[in-house]
ROKE-758954 format. One record per residue: residue number from 1; residue in one letter; x, y, z of N, C-alpha, C, CB in turn. Coordinates in steps of 0.05 Angstrom, whole numbers, plus 5000, padded with zeros to 4 digits. Glycine has a CB too. Layout:
BEGIN
i->NUM | aa->A | nX->X | nY->Y | nZ->Z | caX->X | caY->Y | caZ->Z | cX->X | cY->Y | cZ->Z | cbX->X | cbY->Y | cbZ->Z;
...
***
This chain:
BEGIN
i->1 | aa->M | nX->5482 | nY->4803 | nZ->4261 | caX->5502 | caY->4819 | caZ->4248 | cX->5492 | cY->4848 | cZ->4246 | cbX->5509 | cbY->4807 | cbZ->4220;
i->2 | aa->V | nX->5508 | nY->4867 | nZ->4254 | caX->5500 | caY->4895 | caZ->4253 | cX->5509 | cY->4907 | cZ->4227 | cbX->5512 | cbY->4911 | cbZ->4277;
i->3 | aa->H | nX->5490 | nY->4920 | nZ->4213 | caX->5497 | caY->4933 | caZ->4187 | cX->5513 | cY->4958 | cZ->4193 | cbX->5472 | cbY->4939 | cbZ->4171;
i->4 | aa->H | nX->5530 | nY->4965 | nZ->4173 | caX->5548 | caY->4988 | caZ->4176 | cX->5534 | cY->5014 | cZ->4183 | cbX->5564 | cbY->4991 | cbZ->4151;
i->5 | aa->H | nX->5511 | nY->5020 | nZ->4170 | caX->5498 | caY->5046 | caZ->4175 | cX->5484 | cY->5048 | cZ->4202 | cbX->5478 | cbY->5051 | cbZ->4153;
i->6 | aa->F | nX->5482 | nY->5025 | nZ->4216 | caX->5471 | caY->5026 | caZ->4243 | cX->5493 | cY->5025 | cZ->4265 | cbX->5452 | cbY->5002 | cbZ->4247;
i->7 | aa->A | nX->5517 | nY->5022 | nZ->4256 | caX->5539 | caY->5016 | caZ->4275 | cX->5541 | cY->5037 | cZ->4297 | cbX->5565 | cbY->5015 | cbZ->4261;
i->8 | aa->G | nX->5535 | nY->5062 | nZ->4291 | caX->5538 | caY->5083 | caZ->4312 | cX->5514 | cY->5086 | cZ->4330 | cbX->5543 | cbY->5109 | cbZ->4299;
i->9 | aa->S | nX->5491 | nY->5075 | nZ->4322 | caX->5467 | caY->5080 | caZ->4338 | cX->5456 | cY->5055 | cZ->4352 | cbX->5445 | cbY->5091 | cbZ->4321;
i->10 | aa->L | nX->5466 | nY->5032 | nZ->4345 | caX->5457 | caY->5007 | caZ->4358 | cX->5480 | cY->4991 | cZ->4369 | cbX->5441 | cbY->4990 | cbZ->4338;
i->11 | aa->S | nX->5475 | nY->4977 | nZ->4390 | caX->5495 | caY->4959 | caZ->4401 | cX->5481 | cY->4933 | cZ->4410 | cbX->5510 | cbY->4972 | cbZ->4425;
i->12 | aa->R | nX->5496 | nY->4912 | nZ->4414 | caX->5485 | caY->4887 | caZ->4423 | cX->5481 | cY->4888 | cZ->4453 | cbX->5503 | cbY->4863 | cbZ->4414;
i->13 | aa->S | nX->5457 | nY->4879 | nZ->4461 | caX->5452 | caY->4877 | caZ->4490 | cX->5465 | cY->4851 | cZ->4500 | cbX->5421 | cbY->4877 | cbZ->4495;
i->14 | aa->P | nX->5482 | nY->4853 | nZ->4520 | caX->5495 | caY->4829 | caZ->4529 | cX->5476 | cY->4808 | cZ->4542 | cbX->5516 | cbY->4836 | cbZ->4549;
i->15 | aa->A | nX->5454 | nY->4817 | nZ->4553 | caX->5436 | caY->4799 | caZ->4567 | cX->5423 | cY->4779 | cZ->4548 | cbX->5415 | cbY->4815 | cbZ->4582;
i->16 | aa->C | nX->5413 | nY->4788 | nZ->4526 | caX->5398 | caY->4770 | caZ->4508 | cX->5408 | cY->4770 | cZ->4480 | cbX->5369 | cbY->4779 | cbZ->4508;
i->17 | aa->G | nX->5429 | nY->4784 | nZ->4474 | caX->5441 | caY->4783 | caZ->4447 | cX->5425 | cY->4798 | cZ->4426 | cbX->5443 | cbY->4755 | cbZ->4439;
i->18 | aa->R | nX->5405 | nY->4813 | nZ->4434 | caX->5390 | caY->4828 | caZ->4414 | cX->5402 | cY->4856 | cZ->4412 | cbX->5360 | cbY->4830 | cbZ->4422;
i->19 | aa->I | nX->5395 | nY->4869 | nZ->4390 | caX->5405 | caY->4896 | caZ->4385 | cX->5390 | cY->4916 | cZ->4401 | cbX->5404 | cbY->4902 | cbZ->4354;
i->20 | aa->A | nX->5404 | nY->4934 | nZ->4415 | caX->5391 | caY->4954 | caZ->4432 | cX->5401 | cY->4981 | cZ->4424 | cbX->5397 | cbY->4949 | cbZ->4462;
i->21 | aa->P | nX->5385 | nY->5003 | nZ->4429 | caX->5394 | caY->5030 | caZ->4422 | cX->5419 | cY->5037 | cZ->4438 | cbX->5372 | cbY->5050 | cbZ->4426;
i->22 | aa->S | nX->5436 | nY->5053 | nZ->4427 | caX->5459 | caY->5063 | caZ->4441 | cX->5451 | cY->5083 | cZ->4462 | cbX->5480 | cbY->5076 | cbZ->4421;
i->23 | aa->P | nX->5468 | nY->5088 | nZ->4482 | caX->5461 | caY->5108 | caZ->4502 | cX->5454 | cY->5135 | cZ->4490 | cbX->5484 | cbY->5112 | cbZ->4522;
i->24 | aa->E | nX->5468 | nY->5143 | nZ->4469 | caX->5462 | caY->5169 | caZ->4456 | cX->5433 | cY->5169 | cZ->4444 | cbX->5482 | cbY->5175 | cbZ->4433;
i->25 | aa->R | nX->5426 | nY->5147 | nZ->4432 | caX->5399 | caY->5144 | caZ->4420 | cX->5378 | cY->5145 | cZ->4442 | cbX->5397 | cbY->5118 | cbZ->4403;
i->26 | aa->R | nX->5384 | nY->5132 | nZ->4464 | caX->5365 | caY->5132 | caZ->4487 | cX->5361 | cY->5160 | cZ->4497 | cbX->5374 | cbY->5113 | cbZ->4510;
i->27 | aa->E | nX->5383 | nY->5176 | nZ->4499 | caX->5381 | caY->5203 | caZ->4508 | cX->5365 | cY->5220 | cZ->4488 | cbX->5409 | cbY->5215 | cbZ->4511;
i->28 | aa->E | nX->5367 | nY->5215 | nZ->4463 | caX->5351 | caY->5229 | caZ->4442 | cX->5322 | cY->5223 | cZ->4446 | cbX->5361 | cbY->5222 | cbZ->4414;
i->29 | aa->R | nX->5315 | nY->5199 | nZ->4455 | caX->5287 | caY->5191 | caZ->4457 | cX->5274 | cY->5199 | cZ->4484 | cbX->5284 | cbY->5161 | cbZ->4453;
i->30 | aa->R | nX->5291 | nY->5206 | nZ->4503 | caX->5281 | caY->5212 | caZ->4530 | cX->5259 | cY->5234 | cZ->4530 | cbX->5304 | cbY->5221 | cbZ->4547;
i->31 | aa->P | nX->5262 | nY->5256 | nZ->4516 | caX->5240 | caY->5277 | caZ->4517 | cX->5214 | cY->5265 | cZ->4506 | cbX->5248 | cbY->5301 | cbZ->4500;
i->32 | aa->L | nX->5214 | nY->5249 | nZ->4485 | caX->5190 | caY->5238 | caZ->4475 | cX->5177 | cY->5219 | cZ->4495 | cbX->5196 | cbY->5223 | cbZ->4449;
i->33 | aa->A | nX->5194 | nY->5202 | nZ->4508 | caX->5184 | caY->5184 | caZ->4529 | cX->5171 | cY->5199 | cZ->4552 | cbX->5206 | cbY->5166 | cbZ->4539;
i->34 | aa->E | nX->5184 | nY->5221 | nZ->4561 | caX->5173 | caY->5237 | caZ->4582 | cX->5147 | cY->5250 | cZ->4574 | cbX->5194 | cbY->5259 | cbZ->4591;
i->35 | aa->F | nX->5145 | nY->5260 | nZ->4549 | caX->5121 | caY->5272 | caZ->4539 | cX->5098 | cY->5251 | cZ->4539 | cbX->5125 | cbY->5283 | cbZ->4511;
i->36 | aa->I | nX->5103 | nY->5227 | nZ->4530 | caX->5083 | caY->5206 | caZ->4529 | cX->5074 | cY->5199 | cZ->4557 | cbX->5093 | cbY->5181 | cbZ->4514;
i->37 | aa->R | nX->5094 | nY->5196 | nZ->4575 | caX->5088 | caY->5190 | caZ->4603 | cX->5070 | cY->5211 | cZ->4615 | cbX->5114 | cbY->5187 | cbZ->4620;
i->38 | aa->E | nX->5075 | nY->5236 | nZ->4610 | caX->5059 | caY->5258 | caZ->4621 | cX->5031 | cY->5257 | cZ->4609 | cbX->5072 | cbY->5285 | cbZ->4616;
i->39 | aa->L | nX->5028 | nY->5251 | nZ->4583 | caX->5002 | caY->5248 | caZ->4571 | cX->4985 | cY->5226 | cZ->4585 | cbX->5004 | cbY->5242 | cbZ->4541;
i->40 | aa->I | nX->4998 | nY->5204 | nZ->4590 | caX->4984 | caY->5182 | caZ->4603 | cX->4976 | cY->5190 | cZ->4631 | cbX->5002 | cbY->5157 | cbZ->4604;
i->41 | aa->A | nX->4994 | nY->5202 | nZ->4646 | caX->4988 | caY->5211 | caZ->4674 | cX->4966 | cY->5232 | cZ->4674 | cbX->5014 | cbY->5222 | cbZ->4687;
i->42 | aa->S | nX->4967 | nY->5250 | nZ->4655 | caX->4946 | caY->5271 | caZ->4653 | cX->4919 | cY->5258 | cZ->4648 | cbX->4953 | cbY->5291 | cbZ->4631;
i->43 | aa->G | nX->4918 | nY->5239 | nZ->4629 | caX->4893 | caY->5226 | caZ->4623 | cX->4882 | cY->5210 | cZ->4647 | cbX->4897 | cbY->5207 | cbZ->4599;
i->44 | aa->T | nX->4901 | nY->5198 | nZ->4662 | caX->4893 | caY->5183 | caZ->4686 | cX->4881 | cY->5202 | cZ->4706 | cbX->4916 | cbY->5168 | cbZ->4698;
i->45 | aa->R | nX->4895 | nY->5224 | nZ->4711 | caX->4884 | caY->5244 | caZ->4731 | cX->4857 | cY->5255 | cZ->4722 | cbX->4904 | cbY->5268 | cbZ->4734;
i->46 | aa->E | nX->4854 | nY->5261 | nZ->4697 | caX->4828 | caY->5271 | caZ->4687 | cX->4806 | cY->5250 | cZ->4691 | cbX->4830 | cbY->5279 | cbZ->4657;
i->47 | aa->G | nX->4812 | nY->5225 | nZ->4685 | caX->4793 | caY->5204 | caZ->4689 | cX->4785 | cY->5200 | cZ->4718 | cbX->4803 | cbY->5178 | cbZ->4678;
i->48 | aa->L | nX->4805 | nY->5201 | nZ->4736 | caX->4799 | caY->5198 | caZ->4765 | cX->4782 | cY->5222 | cZ->4775 | cbX->4825 | cbY->5196 | cbZ->4781;
i->49 | aa->N | nX->4789 | nY->5246 | nZ->4765 | caX->4774 | caY->5270 | caZ->4774 | cX->4745 | cY->5268 | cZ->4763 | cbX->4787 | cbY->5295 | cbZ->4763;
i->50 | aa->A | nX->4741 | nY->5259 | nZ->4739 | caX->4714 | caY->5256 | caZ->4728 | cX->4698 | cY->5235 | cZ->4744 | cbX->4715 | cbY->5248 | cbZ->4698;
i->51 | aa->A | nX->4711 | nY->5213 | nZ->4751 | caX->4698 | caY->5192 | caZ->4766 | cX->4691 | cY->5203 | cZ->4794 | cbX->4716 | cbY->5167 | cbZ->4769;
i->52 | aa->R | nX->4709 | nY->5218 | nZ->4806 | caX->4704 | caY->5230 | caZ->4832 | cX->4680 | cY->5249 | cZ->4831 | cbX->4729 | cbY->5244 | cbZ->4843;
i->53 | aa->A | nX->4678 | nY->5265 | nZ->4809 | caX->4656 | caY->5283 | caZ->4806 | cX->4630 | cY->5269 | cZ->4804 | cbX->4661 | cbY->5301 | cbZ->4781;
i->54 | aa->R | nX->4630 | nY->5244 | nZ->4794 | caX->4606 | caY->5228 | caZ->4792 | cX->4600 | cY->5212 | cZ->4818 | cbX->4608 | cbY->5208 | cbZ->4769;
i->55 | aa->G | nX->4617 | nY->5217 | nZ->4838 | caX->4613 | caY->5204 | caZ->4864 | cX->4627 | cY->5177 | cZ->4866 | cbX->4584 | cbY->5201 | cbZ->4868;
i->56 | aa->R | nX->4644 | nY->5171 | nZ->4847 | caX->4658 | caY->5145 | caZ->4848 | cX->4686 | cY->5149 | cZ->4861 | cbX->4661 | cbY->5133 | cbZ->4820;
i->57 | aa->V | nX->4694 | nY->5131 | nZ->4877 | caX->4721 | caY->5131 | caZ->4888 | cX->4734 | cY->5104 | cZ->4882 | cbX->4721 | cbY->5138 | cbZ->4918;
i->58 | aa->G | nX->4760 | nY->5104 | nZ->4880 | caX->4774 | caY->5079 | caZ->4875 | cX->4778 | cY->5062 | cZ->4899 | cbX->4800 | cbY->5085 | cbZ->4862;
i->59 | aa->G | nX->4790 | nY->5039 | nZ->4895 | caX->4797 | caY->5022 | caZ->4917 | cX->4777 | cY->5001 | cZ->4922 | cbX->4801 | cbY->5038 | cbZ->4942;
i->60 | aa->Q | nX->4784 | nY->4984 | nZ->4941 | caX->4766 | caY->4962 | caZ->4949 | cX->4743 | cY->4973 | cZ->4966 | cbX->4782 | cbY->4941 | cbZ->4966;
i->61 | aa->P | nX->4720 | nY->4960 | nZ->4963 | caX->4697 | caY->4968 | caZ->4980 | cX->4705 | cY->4962 | cZ->5010 | cbX->4671 | cbY->4953 | cbZ->4972;
i->62 | aa->T | nX->4695 | nY->4979 | nZ->5028 | caX->4702 | caY->4975 | caZ->5056 | cX->4687 | cY->4951 | cZ->5067 | cbX->4695 | cbY->5000 | cbZ->5072;
i->63 | aa->V | nX->4700 | nY->4938 | nZ->5086 | caX->4687 | caY->4916 | caZ->5100 | cX->4679 | cY->4925 | cZ->5128 | cbX->4706 | cbY->4892 | cbZ->5102;
i->64 | aa->A | nX->4686 | nY->4950 | nZ->5135 | caX->4679 | caY->4961 | caZ->5161 | cX->4651 | cY->4972 | cZ->5161 | cbX->4700 | cbY->4982 | cbZ->5170;
i->65 | aa->T | nX->4632 | nY->4955 | nZ->5166 | caX->4604 | caY->4964 | caZ->5166 | cX->4599 | cY->4979 | cZ->5193 | cbX->4584 | cbY->4940 | cbZ->5164;
i->66 | aa->P | nX->4578 | nY->4994 | nZ->5194 | caX->4572 | caY->5008 | caZ->5220 | cX->4570 | cY->4989 | cZ->5243 | cbX->4546 | cbY->5024 | cbZ->5217;
i->67 | aa->E | nX->4560 | nY->4964 | nZ->5239 | caX->4558 | caY->4944 | caZ->5260 | cX->4586 | cY->4936 | cZ->5270 | cbX->4542 | cbY->4920 | cbZ->5251;
i->68 | aa->I | nX->4605 | nY->4932 | nZ->5251 | caX->4632 | caY->4924 | caZ->5259 | cX->4645 | cY->4946 | cZ->5274 | cbX->4649 | cbY->4916 | cbZ->5234;
i->69 | aa->I | nX->4642 | nY->4971 | nZ->5265 | caX->4654 | caY->4993 | caZ->5279 | cX->4643 | cY->4996 | cZ->5307 | cbX->4650 | cbY->5019 | cbZ->5263;
i->70 | aa->R | nX->4616 | nY->4993 | nZ->5309 | caX->4603 | caY->4995 | caZ->5335 | cX->4613 | cY->4973 | cZ->5354 | cbX->4572 | cbY->4992 | cbZ->5332;
i->71 | aa->A | nX->4616 | nY->4948 | nZ->5344 | caX->4626 | caY->4926 | caZ->5360 | cX->4655 | cY->4931 | cZ->5369 | cbX->4625 | cbY->4899 | cbZ->5344;
i->72 | aa->A | nX->4671 | nY->4942 | nZ->5351 | caX->4699 | caY->4948 | caZ->5359 | cX->4700 | cY->4969 | cZ->5381 | cbX->4715 | cbY->4957 | cbZ->5334;
i->73 | aa->R | nX->4684 | nY->4989 | nZ->5378 | caX->4683 | caY->5010 | caZ->5399 | cX->4674 | cY->4999 | cZ->5426 | cbX->4665 | cbY->5033 | cbZ->5390;
i->74 | aa->D | nX->4654 | nY->4981 | nZ->5424 | caX->4644 | caY->4968 | caZ->5449 | cX->4666 | cY->4951 | cZ->5462 | cbX->4620 | cbY->4951 | cbZ->5443;
i->75 | aa->M | nX->4685 | nY->4940 | nZ->5447 | caX->4706 | caY->4923 | caZ->5458 | cX->4728 | cY->4940 | cZ->5471 | cbX->4717 | cbY->4906 | cbZ->5436;
i->76 | aa->L | nX->4732 | nY->4964 | nZ->5462 | caX->4755 | caY->4980 | caZ->5472 | cX->4758 | cY->4982 | cZ->5502 | cbX->4753 | cbY->5007 | cbZ->5460;
i->77 | aa->P | nX->4737 | nY->4988 | nZ->5517 | caX->4741 | caY->4991 | caZ->5546 | cX->4750 | cY->4965 | cZ->5559 | cbX->4715 | cbY->5000 | cbZ->5559;
i->78 | aa->N | nX->4743 | nY->4942 | nZ->5549 | caX->4751 | caY->4917 | caZ->5561 | cX->4767 | cY->4901 | cZ->5540 | cbX->4726 | cbY->4901 | cbZ->5570;
i->79 | aa->L | nX->4788 | nY->4912 | nZ->5530 | caX->4803 | caY->4900 | caZ->5509 | cX->4812 | cY->4872 | cZ->5515 | cbX->4826 | cbY->4917 | cbZ->5501;
i->80 | aa->E | nX->4824 | nY->4868 | nZ->5539 | caX->4834 | caY->4842 | caZ->5546 | cX->4812 | cY->4821 | cZ->5546 | cbX->4848 | cbY->4843 | cbZ->5573;
i->81 | aa->N | nX->4789 | nY->4828 | nZ->5558 | caX->4766 | caY->4810 | caZ->5558 | cX->4757 | cY->4803 | cZ->5529 | cbX->4742 | cbY->4821 | cbZ->5574;
i->82 | aa->S | nX->4757 | nY->4824 | nZ->5512 | caX->4749 | caY->4819 | caZ->5484 | cX->4768 | cY->4800 | cZ->5470 | cbX->4747 | cbY->4846 | cbZ->5469;
i->83 | aa->I | nX->4794 | nY->4804 | nZ->5474 | caX->4814 | caY->4787 | caZ->5462 | cX->4810 | cY->4758 | cZ->5472 | cbX->4843 | cbY->4797 | cbZ->5468;
i->84 | aa->A | nX->4807 | nY->4755 | nZ->5498 | caX->4804 | caY->4729 | caZ->5509 | cX->4779 | cY->4715 | cZ->5498 | cbX->4802 | cbY->4730 | cbZ->5540;
i->85 | aa->K | nX->4757 | nY->4730 | nZ->5496 | caX->4733 | caY->4719 | caZ->5485 | cX->4736 | cY->4710 | cZ->5456 | cbX->4710 | cbY->4739 | cbZ->5488;
i->86 | aa->I | nX->4749 | nY->4727 | nZ->5440 | caX->4753 | caY->4720 | caZ->5412 | cX->4771 | cY->4695 | cZ->5409 | cbX->4766 | cbY->4744 | cbZ->5397;
i->87 | aa->L | nX->4791 | nY->4693 | nZ->5426 | caX->4810 | caY->4671 | caZ->5425 | cX->4799 | cY->4646 | cZ->5439 | cbX->4837 | cbY->4679 | cbZ->5437;
i->88 | aa->G | nX->4777 | nY->4649 | nZ->5453 | caX->4765 | caY->4626 | caZ->5467 | cX->4781 | cY->4617 | cZ->5491 | cbX->4763 | cbY->4602 | cbZ->5448;
i->89 | aa->T | nX->4793 | nY->4637 | nZ->5505 | caX->4809 | caY->4631 | caZ->5529 | cX->4800 | cY->4650 | cZ->5551 | cbX->4839 | cbY->4633 | cbZ->5524;
i->90 | aa->S | nX->4812 | nY->4646 | nZ->5575 | caX->4805 | caY->4664 | caZ->5597 | cX->4825 | cY->4687 | cZ->5598 | cbX->4804 | cbY->4649 | cbZ->5624;
i->91 | aa->L | nX->4817 | nY->4708 | nZ->5612 | caX->4834 | caY->4731 | caZ->5616 | cX->4858 | cY->4723 | cZ->5633 | cbX->4819 | cbY->4754 | cbZ->5630;
i->92 | aa->G | nX->4854 | nY->4705 | nZ->5652 | caX->4877 | caY->4695 | caZ->5668 | cX->4898 | cY->4681 | cZ->5651 | cbX->4867 | cbY->4676 | cbZ->5689;
i->93 | aa->T | nX->4889 | nY->4666 | nZ->5631 | caX->4908 | caY->4653 | caZ->5613 | cX->4924 | cY->4673 | cZ->5598 | cbX->4893 | cbY->4634 | cbZ->5594;
i->94 | aa->L | nX->4911 | nY->4694 | nZ->5588 | caX->4926 | caY->4716 | caZ->5574 | cX->4947 | cY->4728 | cZ->5593 | cbX->4907 | cbY->4737 | cbZ->5564;
i->95 | aa->Y | nX->4939 | nY->4734 | nZ->5618 | caX->4957 | caY->4747 | caZ->5637 | cX->4981 | cY->4728 | cZ->5643 | cbX->4943 | cbY->4754 | cbZ->5662;
i->96 | aa->N | nX->4975 | nY->4701 | nZ->5645 | caX->4996 | caY->4682 | caZ->5650 | cX->5017 | cY->4680 | cZ->5628 | cbX->4984 | cbY->4654 | cbZ->5656;
i->97 | aa->H | nX->5008 | nY->4682 | nZ->5603 | caX->5025 | caY->4678 | caZ->5581 | cX->5036 | cY->4704 | cZ->5569 | cbX->5011 | cbY->4662 | cbZ->5560;
i->98 | aa->I | nX->5024 | nY->4726 | nZ->5576 | caX->5033 | caY->4752 | caZ->5566 | cX->5038 | cY->4770 | cZ->5591 | cbX->5013 | cbY->4766 | cbZ->5546;
i->99 | aa->P | nX->5060 | nY->4767 | nZ->5605 | caX->5065 | caY->4782 | caZ->5630 | cX->5063 | cY->4812 | cZ->5626 | cbX->5092 | cbY->4775 | cbZ->5641;
i->100 | aa->D | nX->5072 | nY->4822 | nZ->5603 | caX->5071 | caY->4851 | caZ->5598 | cX->5042 | cY->4862 | cZ->5598 | cbX->5084 | cbY->4857 | cbZ->5571;
i->101 | aa->L | nX->5023 | nY->4845 | nZ->5594 | caX->4995 | caY->4854 | caZ->5592 | cX->4986 | cY->4867 | cZ->5617 | cbX->4977 | cbY->4831 | cbZ->5585;
i->102 | aa->Q | nX->4993 | nY->4855 | nZ->5640 | caX->4985 | caY->4867 | caZ->5666 | cX->4998 | cY->4894 | cZ->5670 | cbX->4991 | cbY->4848 | cbZ->5689;
i->103 | aa->E | nX->5024 | nY->4895 | nZ->5663 | caX->5039 | caY->4921 | caZ->5667 | cX->5027 | cY->4942 | cZ->5649 | cbX->5069 | cbY->4917 | cbZ->5661;
i->104 | aa->I | nX->5021 | nY->4935 | nZ->5624 | caX->5010 | caY->4954 | caZ->5605 | cX->4983 | cY->4964 | cZ->5615 | cbX->5007 | cbY->4942 | cbZ->5577;
i->105 | aa->R | nX->4967 | nY->4945 | nZ->5625 | caX->4940 | caY->4952 | caZ->5635 | cX->4942 | cY->4970 | cZ->5659 | cbX->4924 | cbY->4927 | cbZ->5642;
i->106 | aa->A | nX->4961 | nY->4963 | nZ->5677 | caX->4964 | caY->4979 | caZ->5702 | cX->4973 | cY->5007 | cZ->5696 | cbX->4984 | cbY->4965 | cbZ->5721;
i->107 | aa->S | nX->4990 | nY->5010 | nZ->5675 | caX->5000 | caY->5037 | caZ->5669 | cX->4979 | cY->5053 | cZ->5653 | cbX->5025 | cbY->5035 | cbZ->5653;
i->108 | aa->G | nX->4958 | nY->5040 | nZ->5643 | caX->4938 | caY->5054 | caZ->5628 | cX->4945 | cY->5058 | cZ->5599 | cbX->4932 | cbY->5080 | cbZ->5640;
i->109 | aa->R | nX->4968 | nY->5046 | nZ->5590 | caX->4977 | caY->5050 | caZ->5562 | cX->4958 | cY->5038 | cZ->5542 | cbX->5004 | cbY->5039 | cbZ->5559;
i->110 | aa->V | nX->4945 | nY->5016 | nZ->5548 | caX->4928 | caY->5003 | caZ->5529 | cX->4906 | cY->5021 | cZ->5520 | cbX->4916 | cbY->4977 | cbZ->5540;
i->111 | aa->S | nX->4891 | nY->5032 | nZ->5539 | caX->4868 | caY->5049 | caZ->5531 | cX->4878 | cY->5075 | cZ->5518 | cbX->4851 | cbY->5056 | cbZ->5555;
i->112 | aa->K | nX->4900 | nY->5086 | nZ->5527 | caX->4910 | caY->5110 | caZ->5515 | cX->4920 | cY->5106 | cZ->5486 | cbX->4933 | cbY->5122 | cbZ->5531;
i->113 | aa->Q | nX->4934 | nY->5083 | nZ->5481 | caX->4943 | caY->5077 | caZ->5455 | cX->4920 | cY->5073 | cZ->5435 | cbX->4961 | cbY->5052 | cbZ->5455;
i->114 | aa->I | nX->4900 | nY->5060 | nZ->5444 | caX->4878 | caY->5053 | caZ->5426 | cX->4860 | cY->5077 | cZ->5421 | cbX->4861 | cbY->5030 | cbZ->5438;
i->115 | aa->T | nX->4854 | nY->5092 | nZ->5442 | caX->4836 | caY->5115 | caZ->5439 | cX->4850 | cY->5140 | cZ->5429 | cbX->4821 | cbY->5120 | cbZ->5465;
i->116 | aa->G | nX->4877 | nY->5139 | nZ->5428 | caX->4892 | caY->5162 | caZ->5418 | cX->4897 | cY->5182 | cZ->5440 | cbX->4877 | cbY->5175 | cbZ->5395;
i->117 | aa->G | nX->4892 | nY->5175 | nZ->5465 | caX->4895 | caY->5194 | caZ->5487 | cX->4923 | cY->5195 | cZ->5498 | cbX->4877 | cbY->5187 | cbZ->5509;
***
């Protein structure tokens, strides 16, 4: 039951039957919400900058060790052979089941796409 002195500022939310602020009340609160949001964002930015200054960066640790990168670079010139070896099949089997592979290789698109050339 809504009391008379709240009648202009509150309304029932149809979804859950609880009392919710009216659109006018929400508009009145918007500047405060934006101010609080900016305070939080500012604090987050300051914290990230401080961590960066200490040499810390966010995110997951990399799994690309120098050995993995070296192995990947070694595979690039013979990409089809590397794929076949990883999959435990022959290069001929790859060519039989992926007809486009020979065309791509013949056109030189594989090495250009991978090396950025």
